[in-house]
LOTORPA-854229 format. One record per residue: residue number from 1; residue in three letters; chain; z, x, y of N, C-alpha, C in turn. Coordinates in pm, 1 decimal. Atoms other than C-alpha are relative to their C-alpha. Layout:
+------+------+-------+----------+----------+----------+----------+----------+----------+----------+----------+----------+
! keti ! nuke ! vokol !      n.z !      n.x !      n.y !     ca.z !     ca.x !     ca.y !      c.z !      c.x !      c.y !
+------+------+-------+----------+----------+----------+----------+----------+----------+----------+----------+----------+
!  NUM !  ala !     A !        Z !        X !        Y !        Z !        X !        Y !        Z !        X !        Y !
...
+------+------+-------+----------+----------+----------+----------+----------+----------+----------+----------+----------+
end
This chain:
+------+------+-------+----------+----------+----------+----------+----------+----------+----------+----------+----------+
! keti ! nuke ! vokol !      n.z !      n.x !      n.y !     ca.z !     ca.x !     ca.y !      c.z !      c.x !      c.y !
+------+------+-------+----------+----------+----------+----------+----------+----------+----------+----------+----------+
!    1 !  met !     A !    -39.4 !   -139.2 !     20.3 !  -2398.1 !  -6150.4 !    601.3 !    151.1 !    -64.8 !     38.3 !
!    2 !  his !     A !   -112.3 !     61.8 !    -67.1 !  -2062.0 !  -6259.4 !    675.4 !    150.9 !    146.4 !    -94.6 !
!    3 !  thr !     A !    -86.4 !   -128.7 !     65.2 !  -1713.3 !  -6039.9 !    649.7 !    117.2 !    -43.5 !     65.4 !
!    4 !  phe !     A !   -158.5 !     63.8 !      3.2 !  -1350.6 !  -6118.6 !    572.1 !     97.0 !    113.5 !    -68.6 !
!    5 !  thr !     A !   -125.4 !    -59.3 !     41.2 !  -1052.0 !  -6020.4 !    486.5 !     56.3 !   -103.7 !    -84.0 !
!    6 !  val !     A !    -47.9 !     98.9 !     78.4 !   -896.5 !  -6157.4 !    141.1 !     50.7 !    111.5 !    -14.0 !
!    7 !  lys !     A !   -149.1 !    -96.2 !     58.1 !   -536.0 !  -6031.8 !      6.9 !    -66.4 !   -130.8 !   -163.8 !
!    8 !  val !     A !     42.1 !    114.4 !    198.2 !   -574.0 !  -6142.2 !   -422.6 !    177.1 !     64.9 !    -52.8 !
!    9 !  gln !     A !   -110.9 !    -12.3 !     45.9 !   -215.3 !  -6170.7 !   -560.5 !    -13.3 !     91.3 !   -107.6 !
!   10 !  asp !     A !      0.3 !    -42.7 !    102.2 !   -161.7 !  -5904.5 !   -820.2 !    -44.2 !    -70.2 !   -142.4 !
!   11 !  ser !     A !     43.9 !     79.4 !    150.5 !    -99.5 !  -6145.4 !  -1141.5 !   -183.9 !   -107.1 !      2.5 !
!   12 !  val !     A !    136.9 !     30.0 !     23.4 !   -537.7 !  -6218.6 !  -1078.6 !    -76.3 !    128.4 !     55.1 !
!   13 !  phe !     A !      5.8 !   -119.9 !    -31.3 !   -592.6 !  -5910.2 !   -946.3 !   -190.8 !      6.5 !    -66.6 !
!   14 !  gln !     A !     36.9 !    -36.8 !    146.9 !   -793.1 !  -5802.7 !  -1239.1 !   -167.7 !   -106.9 !     10.0 !
!   15 !  glu !     A !    178.1 !     79.5 !      4.1 !  -1026.1 !  -6111.5 !  -1234.8 !    -21.9 !    -53.1 !     84.5 !
!   16 !  phe !     A !     16.8 !     16.5 !   -130.1 !  -1084.1 !  -6130.3 !   -882.1 !   -117.3 !    141.0 !    -11.4 !
!   17 !  leu !     A !     70.7 !   -162.9 !     19.2 !  -1245.3 !  -5738.6 !   -943.0 !   -157.7 !    -38.6 !   -132.7 !
!   18 !  asn !     A !    135.7 !     17.7 !     86.3 !  -1493.4 !  -5873.0 !  -1246.0 !    -14.9 !   -174.4 !     88.7 !
!   19 !  phe !     A !     99.0 !    108.8 !    -90.3 !  -1548.5 !  -6202.1 !  -1058.4 !    -89.6 !     57.6 !     92.1 !
!   20 !  val !     A !    149.5 !   -110.6 !   -110.0 !  -1712.3 !  -5971.8 !   -765.7 !    -57.9 !     92.1 !   -127.4 !
!   21 !  ser !     A !     62.7 !    -85.9 !     83.1 !  -1821.3 !  -5699.9 !  -1026.9 !   -167.6 !   -116.0 !    -80.6 !
!   22 !  lys !     A !     88.1 !     50.8 !     36.2 !  -2055.6 !  -6002.3 !  -1165.2 !   -123.8 !    -68.5 !     79.3 !
!   23 !  arg !     A !     16.7 !    147.7 !   -123.2 !  -2211.6 !  -6156.8 !   -812.3 !    -45.0 !    252.9 !     82.0 !
!   24 !  lys !     A !     64.4 !   -171.0 !    -59.5 !  -2288.6 !  -5707.7 !   -708.0 !    -29.2 !    -45.7 !     96.4 !
!   25 !  glu !     A !    117.6 !     -1.9 !   -173.6 !  -2594.5 !  -5823.7 !   -511.7 !     27.7 !    -75.5 !     79.6 !
!   26 !  asn !     A !    -12.2 !     79.1 !    -94.4 !  -2453.5 !  -6060.9 !   -318.4 !    135.3 !     35.8 !     46.4 !
!   27 !  ile !     A !    -76.4 !      7.9 !   -148.6 !  -2107.3 !  -5918.8 !   -246.0 !     58.2 !    161.8 !    -40.1 !
!   28 !  glu !     A !    -39.0 !   -114.7 !    -35.5 !  -2016.6 !  -5620.7 !   -107.6 !    161.4 !    102.6 !     71.7 !
!   29 !  ile !     A !   -174.5 !     14.8 !    -14.5 !  -1638.6 !  -5456.9 !   -129.8 !      6.3 !    129.2 !     32.7 !
!   30 !  thr !     A !      0.4 !    -73.0 !    -76.6 !  -1551.5 !  -5206.4 !    141.1 !    146.9 !     10.7 !    -17.8 !
!   31 !  lys !     A !   -137.9 !    -79.1 !    -38.8 !  -1198.4 !  -4992.4 !    206.4 !     16.9 !    -24.8 !    152.5 !
!   32 !  asp !     A !     -3.5 !     -3.3 !   -178.2 !  -1113.2 !  -5055.8 !    580.4 !     72.6 !     61.4 !     -3.2 !
!   33 !  glu !     A !    -51.6 !   -147.1 !    -76.5 !   -970.0 !  -4725.5 !    675.6 !     76.3 !    -94.4 !     81.7 !
!   34 !  asn !     A !   -118.6 !     -6.9 !    -83.2 !   -764.6 !  -4873.1 !    951.7 !     66.4 !    -88.6 !    -46.2 !
!   35 !  leu !     A !    -79.9 !    151.6 !    109.2 !   -593.4 !  -5139.4 !    718.7 !    110.8 !    130.5 !    -87.7 !
!   36 !  glu !     A !    -59.6 !   -112.9 !     34.8 !   -507.4 !  -4820.7 !    483.5 !     79.4 !    114.2 !     63.7 !
!   37 !  leu !     A !    -69.6 !    -77.4 !   -134.9 !   -375.5 !  -4617.6 !    788.1 !     89.9 !    -72.9 !     26.6 !
!   38 !  asp !     A !   -116.7 !    115.5 !    -98.3 !   -186.3 !  -4916.0 !    980.0 !    -12.2 !   -116.9 !    -73.8 !
!   39 !  pro !     A !    102.3 !    101.5 !    -55.6 !   -222.1 !  -5220.6 !    845.1 !     64.0 !   -111.0 !     43.6 !
!   40 !  tyr !     A !      6.2 !     83.7 !   -139.1 !    -86.5 !  -5392.8 !   1128.5 !    -90.7 !     59.9 !     46.2 !
!   41 !  phe !     A !     69.5 !    -60.4 !   -111.9 !   -377.4 !  -5251.9 !   1298.2 !    -38.4 !    -92.2 !     79.3 !
!   42 !  tyr !     A !    113.6 !     97.7 !   -114.7 !   -607.2 !  -5557.0 !   1405.9 !    158.7 !    -88.3 !     33.7 !
!   43 !  glu !     A !    -85.0 !     52.2 !    -90.1 !   -258.1 !  -5699.1 !   1512.2 !     57.8 !     35.3 !    100.1 !
!   44 !  arg !     A !    -33.8 !    -68.3 !    -52.9 !   -179.1 !  -5435.7 !   1720.6 !    -65.8 !     12.9 !    105.5 !
!   45 !  gln !     A !    107.0 !     -3.1 !    -92.1 !   -524.6 !  -5395.4 !   1858.4 !    -51.1 !   -141.8 !     38.1 !
!   46 !  his !     A !     16.5 !    141.1 !   -108.1 !   -535.6 !  -5783.1 !   1977.0 !    121.3 !      6.5 !     51.7 !
!   47 !  lys !     A !   -145.1 !    -63.7 !   -130.8 !   -167.5 !  -5728.0 !   2129.4 !    -23.9 !     39.7 !    101.5 !
!   48 !  leu !     A !     33.7 !    -47.2 !    -65.5 !   -270.5 !  -5467.5 !   2270.7 !   -153.1 !    -78.2 !    160.1 !
!   49 !  his !     A !    150.9 !     42.5 !   -109.3 !   -615.3 !  -5607.4 !   2425.4 !      9.1 !   -137.6 !     72.1 !
!   50 !  gln !     A !    -63.3 !     69.5 !    -57.3 !   -387.7 !  -5915.0 !   2520.9 !     83.2 !    133.0 !    144.5 !
!   51 !  ile !     A !    -85.9 !      5.2 !    -64.3 !   -145.4 !  -5719.0 !   2706.8 !   -117.3 !     34.2 !    130.4 !
!   52 !  arg !     A !    140.8 !    -74.1 !   -120.9 !   -505.0 !  -5473.2 !   2908.8 !    -51.4 !   -122.7 !    101.8 !
!   53 !  gly !     A !     47.3 !    114.6 !    -95.2 !   -624.5 !  -5865.1 !   3005.3 !    155.2 !    -47.6 !    103.3 !
!   54 !  asp !     A !   -102.7 !     56.0 !    -86.8 !   -297.2 !  -5932.2 !   3164.9 !     35.1 !    111.7 !     73.6 !
!   55 !  val !     A !    -42.5 !   -142.3 !   -120.9 !   -269.8 !  -5608.7 !   3349.4 !   -150.1 !    -34.3 !     50.7 !
!   56 !  gln !     A !     98.9 !     -2.4 !   -105.2 !   -614.8 !  -5655.3 !   3444.8 !    -55.0 !   -151.7 !    104.8 !
!   57 !  ser !     A !      7.7 !     70.3 !   -137.1 !   -594.7 !  -5995.1 !   3560.8 !     82.9 !    -77.9 !    110.7 !
!   58 !  gly !     A !   -176.3 !     17.2 !    -56.0 !   -229.0 !  -5930.3 !   3725.8 !    131.2 !   -123.8 !    -21.1 !
!   59 !  arg !     A !   -140.7 !     63.1 !     25.6 !    -28.9 !  -6135.4 !   3520.4 !    103.0 !     54.4 !     -1.6 !
!   60 !  met !     A !    -94.0 !    -98.0 !     51.3 !    176.4 !  -5823.2 !   3407.2 !     -9.2 !    135.8 !     98.1 !
!   61 !  lys !     A !     -1.1 !    -80.9 !   -127.5 !    212.2 !  -5524.2 !   3636.6 !     -3.8 !    165.1 !    -90.5 !
!   62 !  leu !     A !    -18.0 !   -131.7 !      9.1 !    122.8 !  -5173.4 !   3513.7 !    100.1 !     90.0 !    102.2 !
!   63 !  leu !     A !    -90.8 !    -79.2 !    -82.0 !    445.1 !  -4963.5 !   3594.7 !    -49.6 !    190.2 !     -3.5 !
!   64 !  ser !     A !     42.3 !   -121.9 !     44.8 !    416.1 !  -4583.5 !   3659.6 !    101.2 !     64.0 !    -22.0 !
!   65 !  gln !     A !    -36.0 !    -78.9 !     66.5 !    537.4 !  -4304.7 !   3475.0 !    182.3 !      9.8 !     73.6 !
!   66 !  lys !     A !   -104.0 !    -30.5 !    -87.7 !    773.7 !  -4317.5 !   3748.2 !    114.9 !   -154.4 !     21.9 !
!   67 !  glu !     A !   -106.4 !    114.6 !     29.2 !    939.2 !  -4668.0 !   3782.4 !     12.1 !    -51.9 !    -79.1 !
!   68 !  ser !     A !     -9.2 !     15.1 !    129.7 !    843.9 !  -4696.0 !   3408.3 !    204.0 !     45.4 !     14.9 !
!   69 !  asp !     A !   -118.9 !   -100.3 !    -39.1 !   1170.7 !  -4413.6 !   3453.3 !    126.0 !    -23.8 !     20.2 !
!   70 !  ala !     A !   -124.7 !     69.3 !    -48.7 !   1409.2 !  -4642.4 !   3692.3 !    -13.1 !   -112.4 !    -45.8 !
!   71 !  glu !     A !    -13.9 !    113.1 !      1.4 !   1334.4 !  -4979.8 !   3502.4 !    103.0 !     77.4 !   -155.4 !
!   72 !  val !     A !    -47.6 !     31.5 !    147.9 !   1465.1 !  -4783.2 !   3143.4 !    164.5 !     46.4 !    103.6 !
!   73 !  asp !     A !   -169.2 !    -59.7 !    -48.5 !   1797.4 !  -4576.0 !   3356.1 !     35.7 !   -185.9 !     44.8 !
!   74 !  leu !     A !   -204.3 !     78.0 !     -2.3 !   1926.0 !  -4898.3 !   3512.9 !    -25.3 !   -132.6 !   -126.1 !
!   75 !  leu !     A !    -52.1 !     44.0 !    162.8 !   1878.8 !  -5107.5 !   3181.9 !    114.4 !     27.7 !    -61.4 !
!   76 !  phe !     A !   -106.7 !   -104.0 !     52.2 !   2054.2 !  -4817.4 !   3058.6 !    155.4 !    -39.4 !     55.6 !
!   77 !  asn !     A !   -139.7 !     62.3 !   -117.7 !   2329.4 !  -4847.0 !   3323.1 !     95.1 !   -119.7 !    -41.6 !
!   78 !  glu !     A !   -102.8 !    147.6 !     22.3 !   2344.1 !  -5223.7 !   3262.6 !     65.1 !      3.5 !   -110.1 !
!   79 !  leu !     A !    -26.3 !     13.9 !     88.1 !   2401.5 !  -5169.4 !   2928.2 !    123.5 !     51.0 !     -3.9 !
!   80 !  glu !     A !   -137.9 !    -55.6 !      3.8 !   2661.3 !  -4928.4 !   2960.1 !    118.9 !   -106.7 !    109.9 !
!   81 !  asn !     A !   -128.7 !     26.9 !   -125.5 !   2881.2 !  -5111.7 !   3262.1 !     37.0 !   -159.1 !   -115.0 !
!   82 !  asn !     A !    -77.2 !    174.6 !     85.8 !   2845.3 !  -5449.9 !   2932.1 !     79.6 !     53.3 !    -67.7 !
!   83 !  arg !     A !   -112.5 !    -24.9 !    138.1 !   3083.2 !  -5257.9 !   2737.0 !     79.5 !    -43.4 !      3.0 !
+------+------+-------+----------+----------+----------+----------+----------+----------+----------+----------+----------+
end
């Protein structure tokens, strides 16, 4: 069995449901709770996995809270000075 996401235009939605209902012994439709809560769930998940991989490989540095706060303060100071 294969699983994938299908986007159906409103204009053919009923036709799609009719097609599926005629073949319900071979097609199962389930709602993805992740997508109902957050339509961009899988895109965000993919990006977070990329970031985690970059941190683990050393391509990206993970800052401590103190380092992060200092970077943010520096950014705000630079923005203030460039007004």
